[in-house]
VOBAMI-203814 format. One record per residue: residue number from 1; residue in one letter; x, y, z of N, C-alpha, C in turn. Coordinates in Angstrom, 1 decimal, padded with zeros to 4 digits. Layout:
R,NUM,A,X,Y,Z,X,Y,Z,X,Y,Z .
...
***
This chain:
R,1,M,-054.4,-026.4,035.1,-053.0,-026.4,034.6,-052.6,-025.0,034.3 .
R,2,K,-051.4,-024.6,034.7,-050.9,-023.2,034.5,-050.3,-023.2,033.1 .
R,3,K,-050.5,-022.1,032.4,-049.9,-021.8,031.1,-048.6,-021.0,031.4 .
R,4,I,-047.5,-021.5,030.7,-046.2,-020.8,030.9,-046.0,-020.0,029.6 .
R,5,C,-045.7,-018.8,029.7,-045.4,-018.0,028.5,-043.9,-018.1,028.2 .
R,6,I,-043.6,-018.8,027.1,-042.1,-019.0,026.8,-041.5,-017.9,025.9 .
R,7,Y,-042.3,-017.0,025.4,-041.8,-015.9,024.6,-040.7,-015.1,025.2 .
R,8,P,-040.9,-014.7,026.5,-039.8,-013.9,027.1,-038.5,-014.8,027.2 .
R,9,L,-038.6,-016.1,027.5,-037.5,-016.9,027.7,-036.8,-017.1,026.3 .
R,10,V,-037.5,-017.3,025.3,-036.9,-017.4,023.9,-036.3,-016.1,023.5 .
R,11,S,-036.9,-015.0,023.8,-036.3,-013.7,023.5,-035.0,-013.5,024.2 .
R,12,L,-035.0,-013.8,025.5,-033.7,-013.7,026.2,-032.6,-014.6,025.7 .
R,13,G,-033.0,-015.8,025.3,-032.0,-016.7,024.8,-031.5,-016.2,023.4 .
R,14,L,-032.3,-015.8,022.6,-031.9,-015.2,021.3,-031.0,-014.0,021.5 .
R,15,L,-031.4,-013.1,022.4,-030.5,-012.0,022.7,-029.2,-012.4,023.2 .
R,16,F,-029.1,-013.4,024.1,-027.8,-013.9,024.6,-027.0,-014.4,023.4 .
R,17,I,-027.6,-015.2,022.5,-026.8,-015.8,021.4,-026.3,-014.7,020.5 .
R,18,L,-027.1,-013.8,020.2,-026.7,-012.7,019.3,-025.6,-011.8,019.8 .
R,19,T,-025.6,-011.6,021.1,-024.6,-010.7,021.7,-023.3,-011.4,022.0 .
R,20,T,-023.4,-012.7,022.2,-022.1,-013.4,022.6,-021.6,-014.2,021.5 .
R,21,G,-022.4,-014.6,020.6,-021.9,-015.6,019.6,-021.4,-015.0,018.3 .
R,22,C,-021.5,-013.7,018.1,-021.2,-013.0,016.9,-020.0,-012.1,017.1 .
R,23,K,-018.8,-012.7,016.8,-017.6,-011.9,017.0,-016.9,-011.8,015.6 .
R,24,K,-016.5,-010.6,015.2,-015.8,-010.5,014.0,-014.5,-011.3,013.9 .
R,25,K,-014.4,-012.0,012.8,-013.2,-012.8,012.6,-011.9,-011.9,012.4 .
R,26,D,-010.9,-012.3,013.2,-009.6,-011.6,013.1,-008.7,-012.4,012.2 .
R,27,D,-008.5,-012.0,011.0,-007.7,-012.7,010.1,-006.3,-012.1,009.8 .
R,28,N,-006.0,-011.1,010.7,-004.6,-010.5,010.6,-004.3,-009.9,009.3 .
R,29,T,-005.3,-009.4,008.5,-005.0,-008.8,007.3,-004.7,-007.3,007.5 .
R,30,T,-005.1,-006.7,008.6,-004.8,-005.3,008.9,-003.7,-005.2,009.9 .
R,31,P,-002.7,-004.4,009.6,-001.6,-004.3,010.5,-002.0,-003.7,011.8 .
R,32,D,-001.4,-004.1,012.9,-001.8,-003.5,014.2,-000.5,-003.2,015.0 .
R,33,N,-000.6,-002.7,016.2,000.5,-002.2,017.0,000.8,-003.2,018.2 .
R,34,S,000.4,-004.4,018.1,000.7,-005.3,019.2,002.1,-005.7,019.3 .
R,35,T,002.5,-006.5,020.3,003.9,-006.9,020.4,004.3,-007.9,019.4 .
R,36,T,003.4,-008.5,018.7,003.7,-009.4,017.6,003.5,-008.8,016.2 .
R,37,S,003.3,-007.5,016.2,003.0,-006.8,015.0,004.3,-006.4,014.2 .
R,38,I,004.1,-006.4,012.9,005.2,-006.0,012.1,005.4,-004.4,012.1 .
R,39,V,004.3,-003.8,012.6,004.4,-002.3,012.6,005.5,-001.8,013.5 .
R,40,G,006.2,-000.8,013.0,007.3,-000.3,013.8,008.6,000.0,013.0 .
R,41,K,009.6,000.4,013.7,010.9,000.7,013.0,011.9,-000.4,013.3 .
R,42,W,012.4,-001.0,012.2,013.3,-002.1,012.3,014.6,-001.8,011.7 .
R,43,T,015.8,-002.2,012.2,017.1,-001.9,011.7,018.0,-003.1,011.6 .
R,44,K,018.9,-003.0,010.7,019.9,-004.1,010.6,021.1,-003.5,009.9 .
R,45,I,022.3,-004.1,010.0,023.5,-003.7,009.3,023.5,-004.6,008.0 .
R,46,F,023.6,-003.9,006.9,023.6,-004.5,005.6,024.8,-004.0,004.8 .
R,47,D,025.7,-004.8,004.4,026.9,-004.4,003.7,027.6,-003.2,004.4 .
R,48,G,027.7,-003.3,005.7,028.4,-002.3,006.5,027.6,-001.0,006.8 .
R,49,T,026.3,-000.9,006.3,025.5,000.3,006.5,024.3,-000.1,007.3 .
R,50,K,024.0,000.8,008.2,022.8,000.6,009.0,021.6,001.0,008.1 .
R,51,M,020.7,000.0,008.0,019.5,000.1,007.2,018.3,000.1,008.1 .
R,52,T,017.2,000.8,007.7,016.0,000.9,008.5,014.8,000.7,007.6 .
R,53,I,013.9,000.0,008.1,012.6,-000.2,007.4,011.5,000.1,008.5 .
R,54,V,010.5,000.9,008.1,009.5,001.3,009.0,008.2,000.8,008.4 .
R,55,F,007.5,-000.1,009.1,006.2,-000.5,008.6,005.1,000.3,009.4 .
R,56,R,004.3,001.0,008.7,003.3,001.9,009.3,002.0,001.1,009.4 .
R,57,S,001.1,001.6,010.3,-000.2,000.9,010.6,-001.1,001.1,009.4 .
R,58,D,-000.8,002.0,008.5,-001.7,002.2,007.3,-001.4,001.3,006.1 .
R,59,G,-000.5,000.4,006.3,-000.1,-000.5,005.2,000.9,000.0,004.3 .
R,60,K,001.6,001.0,004.7,002.7,001.6,003.9,004.0,001.3,004.6 .
R,61,Y,005.1,001.3,003.9,006.4,001.2,004.5,007.4,002.2,003.9 .
R,62,G,008.4,002.5,004.7,009.5,003.3,004.2,010.8,002.6,004.5 .
R,63,V,011.8,002.9,003.7,013.1,002.1,003.8,014.2,003.0,003.4 .
R,64,G,015.4,002.8,004.1,016.6,003.6,003.7,017.7,003.4,004.7 .
R,65,S,018.7,004.3,004.6,019.9,004.3,005.4,019.9,005.6,006.2 .
R,66,E,021.0,005.8,006.9,021.2,007.1,007.6,021.4,008.2,006.6 .
R,67,V,021.8,007.9,005.4,022.1,009.0,004.4,020.8,009.3,003.7 .
R,68,I,020.0,008.4,003.2,018.8,008.6,002.5,017.7,007.7,003.0 .
R,69,F,016.5,008.2,003.2,015.3,007.4,003.6,014.1,007.8,002.8 .
R,70,I,013.5,006.7,002.2,012.3,006.9,001.3,011.1,006.7,002.2 .
R,71,T,010.4,007.7,002.6,009.2,007.6,003.5,008.1,006.7,003.0 .
R,72,D,007.8,006.9,001.7,006.7,006.1,001.1,007.3,005.2,000.0 .
R,73,A,008.0,004.2,000.5,008.7,003.3,-000.5,007.7,002.4,-001.1 .
R,74,G,006.7,002.0,-000.4,005.8,001.0,-000.9,004.6,000.7,000.0 .
R,75,S,003.9,-000.4,-000.3,002.8,-000.8,000.5,003.0,-002.3,000.8 .
R,76,Y,002.3,-002.7,001.9,002.4,-004.1,002.3,001.0,-004.6,002.8 .
R,77,T,000.8,-005.9,002.7,-000.3,-006.6,003.3,000.2,-007.8,004.1 .
R,78,I,-000.6,-008.2,005.1,-000.2,-009.3,005.9,-001.3,-010.3,005.9 .
R,79,S,-000.9,-011.6,005.7,-001.8,-012.7,005.8,-001.1,-013.8,006.7 .
R,80,G,-001.6,-013.9,007.9,-001.0,-014.8,008.8,000.5,-014.4,009.1 .
R,81,N,001.4,-015.3,008.8,002.9,-015.0,009.0,003.6,-014.6,007.7 .
R,82,Q,002.8,-014.2,006.7,003.3,-013.8,005.4,003.1,-012.3,005.2 .
R,83,V,004.1,-011.6,004.6,003.9,-010.3,004.2,004.2,-010.1,002.7 .
R,84,S,003.4,-009.4,002.0,003.6,-009.1,000.6,003.9,-007.6,000.5 .
R,85,M,005.0,-007.4,-000.2,005.5,-006.0,-000.3,005.6,-005.6,-001.7 .
R,86,T,005.2,-004.4,-002.0,005.2,-003.8,-003.4,005.9,-002.4,-003.3 .
R,87,D,007.0,-002.3,-004.0,007.7,-001.0,-004.0,006.9,-000.1,-005.0 .
R,88,T,006.6,001.2,-004.5,005.8,002.1,-005.4,006.6,003.4,-005.7 .
R,89,W,007.7,003.6,-005.1,008.4,004.9,-005.4,009.1,004.8,-006.7 .
R,90,T,009.2,005.9,-007.4,009.7,005.9,-008.8,011.2,005.5,-008.9 .
R,91,G,012.0,005.6,-007.9,013.4,005.3,-008.0,013.7,003.8,-007.7 .
R,92,S,012.7,003.0,-007.4,012.9,001.6,-007.1,013.3,000.8,-008.3 .
R,93,N,014.3,-000.1,-008.1,014.6,-001.1,-009.1,013.6,-002.2,-009.2 .
R,94,C,012.7,-002.2,-008.3,011.7,-003.3,-008.3,010.4,-003.0,-009.0 .
R,95,G,010.3,-001.7,-009.5,009.0,-001.4,-010.2,007.8,-001.7,-009.3 .
R,96,N,006.8,-002.3,-009.9,005.6,-002.6,-009.1,005.6,-004.1,-008.8 .
R,97,I,006.8,-004.7,-008.7,006.9,-006.2,-008.4,006.6,-006.4,-007.0 .
R,98,T,005.7,-007.4,-006.7,005.4,-007.8,-005.3,006.2,-008.9,-004.9 .
R,99,G,006.8,-008.8,-003.7,007.6,-009.9,-003.1,006.9,-010.4,-001.9 .
R,100,K,006.9,-011.7,-001.7,006.3,-012.4,-000.6,007.3,-013.0,000.3 .
R,101,Y,007.2,-012.8,001.6,008.1,-013.2,002.7,007.4,-013.8,003.8 .
R,102,L,008.0,-014.9,004.4,007.5,-015.4,005.7,008.2,-014.5,006.7 .
R,103,F,007.5,-014.2,007.8,008.2,-013.5,008.9,007.9,-014.1,010.2 .
R,104,A,008.8,-014.0,011.2,008.6,-014.5,012.5,009.2,-013.4,013.5 .
R,105,I,008.4,-013.1,014.5,008.9,-012.1,015.5,009.1,-012.8,016.8 .
R,106,Q,010.3,-012.6,017.4,010.6,-013.1,018.7,011.2,-011.9,019.5 .
R,107,S,010.5,-011.5,020.5,010.9,-010.4,021.3,011.1,-009.2,020.5 .
R,108,N,012.2,-008.6,020.3,012.4,-007.4,019.5,013.2,-007.7,018.2 .
R,109,T,013.0,-008.9,017.7,013.7,-009.3,016.4,012.7,-009.9,015.5 .
R,110,I,012.8,-009.4,014.2,011.9,-010.0,013.2,012.8,-010.6,012.1 .
R,111,T,012.5,-011.8,011.7,013.3,-012.5,010.7,012.4,-012.7,009.4 .
R,112,F,012.9,-012.3,008.3,012.3,-012.5,007.0,012.9,-013.6,006.2 .
R,113,N,012.1,-014.5,005.6,012.6,-015.5,004.6,011.8,-015.4,003.4 .
R,114,V,012.4,-015.3,002.2,011.8,-015.1,001.0,010.9,-016.3,000.6 .
R,115,I,009.7,-016.0,000.2,008.8,-017.1,-000.4,009.0,-017.0,-002.0 .
R,116,N,008.8,-015.7,-002.4,008.8,-015.5,-003.9,009.0,-014.0,-004.1 .
R,117,D,010.2,-013.6,-004.7,010.4,-012.2,-005.0,011.4,-012.2,-006.1 .
R,118,T,011.1,-011.6,-007.3,012.0,-011.6,-008.4,012.9,-010.3,-008.4 .
R,119,C,012.6,-009.5,-007.4,013.5,-008.3,-007.2,014.6,-008.6,-006.3 .
R,120,M,015.8,-008.8,-006.9,016.9,-009.3,-006.1,017.4,-008.2,-005.1 .
R,121,D,017.3,-006.9,-005.5,017.7,-005.8,-004.5,016.9,-005.9,-003.2 .
R,122,R,015.6,-006.1,-003.3,014.8,-006.2,-002.1,015.0,-007.5,-001.4 .
R,123,T,015.2,-008.6,-002.1,015.4,-009.9,-001.5,016.7,-009.9,-000.7 .
R,124,E,017.8,-009.3,-001.2,019.0,-009.3,-000.5,018.9,-008.4,000.8 .
R,125,L,018.2,-007.3,000.7,018.0,-006.5,001.8,017.1,-007.1,002.9 .
R,126,M,016.0,-007.6,002.5,015.0,-008.1,003.5,015.3,-009.4,004.2 .
R,127,Q,016.0,-010.3,003.5,016.3,-011.6,004.0,017.1,-011.5,005.3 .
R,128,G,016.7,-012.2,006.3,017.5,-012.2,007.6,016.7,-011.5,008.7 .
R,129,S,017.5,-011.2,009.7,016.9,-010.6,010.9,017.1,-009.1,011.0 .
R,130,W,016.1,-008.5,011.6,016.1,-007.0,011.9,015.8,-006.8,013.3 .
R,131,N,016.3,-005.8,013.9,016.0,-005.5,015.3,015.1,-004.3,015.5 .
R,132,K,014.1,-004.4,016.4,013.1,-003.3,016.6,013.7,-002.2,017.4 .
R,133,E,013.5,-001.0,016.9,014.0,000.2,017.7,012.8,000.6,018.5 .
R,134,I,013.1,000.8,019.8,012.0,001.1,020.7,012.1,002.6,021.2 .
***
């Protein structure tokens, strides 16, 4: 009767499982630059003024108009289709209040709907649709 050495087969099987079965979970907590990403420059007309918000890939955002733009207005995090925004610049009426919004991206339009934000200035501005500048 021939003896079969199974150690090489087991080793190859384990190697296959380890290299193909272990993929890092992608939970969308880090901003990215894909076509469904919030990252980019978005504009809308608000009370007759063109407003711009720029979400950067480092988790920071800037906001303003053609007259004044705050480059580091605050920080944001993403969890699924929710974005949490905290204004950090000293001139903000929102202080360090964090607002949470649902967002949906279709083509070059992003729409925000408030979940919870006690800062009315930010809520009034963010609510609704913005167009991506390419």
